[in-house]
N, C-alpha and C positions, 0 to 999 in steps of 0.2 A: 171464844174468839170475840164476841161482842163485847165482853167485859175488859178487853186490853186496850181497846181505843181510849175510853175515859180515862183510864189509868195514865196513860201515855200522854193525853192532853193535860191532865192535872199536873204530871211531873214536869211537863215543858213549861207552863206557867209558873210553876214553882221556881225553875231555875231562871226565867226571865225577870221574876221579879227581884232576885238577887242582884241584878246588875246595878252599877252605879249610875244614878240618875243626875250627877253634877255635871253642869254644862262646862265648868272649868277643865281645861288639859291639866293631866297629872304630870309633872316632870320629875322623873325619877333619876337621881343622881346626876352624873355627868360633870364635867368642868364647866365653870363659868365662862363666857366668852371674854377674852382679855382687851379685845378692841372694840366692844360694844359701845362703850362711851364715846371713843373716837370717831365710830362710824355714824352715830346719832348726832354727833356735832360737826360732822363734815360738810363743806360747801356742796352744792350739788354740782354733779358732773354734765360738762357742757361738752357733746359730740362734736367731732371734726366737720367741717362743712362738706357736702356731697357735691358731685359734679353737676352743673348746672346745664352746661352746654359744651361740647366738644367742636371745636372748629378747626379746619385745614385752610390756611391762607396760601394764596400765590402772591408773592411781592413783587414788586417793579423790576428787580434783577433775576426775576423768573426762578427763585429758589420757594421752597415750600416751608411754611413754619407751623407747627402744630400747637395750639393753645386750648387748655381746658379750663373754662370758666366755672369758679366754684359758687356756691349758693349763699355765702356770706357777702357777696359783690364786693369783697375787699381782696380775695387771694385768686391768683391764676398760676397755672404751671405751663411753661414755655419749653417745647422740645425742638430741635432743629432738624432733627431726624426722627422719623416714626416710631423707630425702636429704642431711640436714646433716652437717655436718664433726663428726667424733668428738671427744670429750675424753677424754683418757686418765685414768684413775685407778688408783691403785698402793695396794696393802696392805702393810704394814710385814712380816706374814708371813702366810701361808695360814691362812684362816679368820678374819681380822681385817677390819674394814671397809674398802672401797676409799674412797680419798680424793684430791681434787684440789684444786689452790689455785682460789680463787674461790667456796669453798663447796659444791662437789659432793661428794656421799658416798653409796655404797651399801652397805648392811649385808644380807649373805646373798647366796646364790648360787640359790635354788630358786626355786619357784613364786611364793612370797610374800617380798616383799623390803620394807625401808624405804630410800627414796630421797628424798635433800635436792638441790634446785637452787637456784642464786641467786634471790632474788625469791620463793621459796615456801618455807614451812617443811618440815620433816620429814614425810613422808607414806607410809602404807601402799600399795603397790602390789601387783598380782597377775597372772598370766598368764592 
């Protein structure tokens, strides 16, 4: 019994010494990636802006307007109904009014803004 343990240890060391000690990974077969060059030269991906603030405004005519201001400070989503589909408004640069085709406009980002929607004139709205 005592003779088996040293023999097992020597056999284990012999098997470990046969392992490949090369640090480079071995690539065995497989097709080359046809898009590798395109991906390496691709422009960096820019993520869409996240929602910075959700505001619910009560306007002068007693209507509610829902505006989501995005983190790029150039985009806002306006809804005239809480569950309605949003209208994307874009400002030419940060600090300028957000506008969209059809007559939508939001001036400001704080608790008091001026909002224009089609069929209604510009009106002051507050949180």
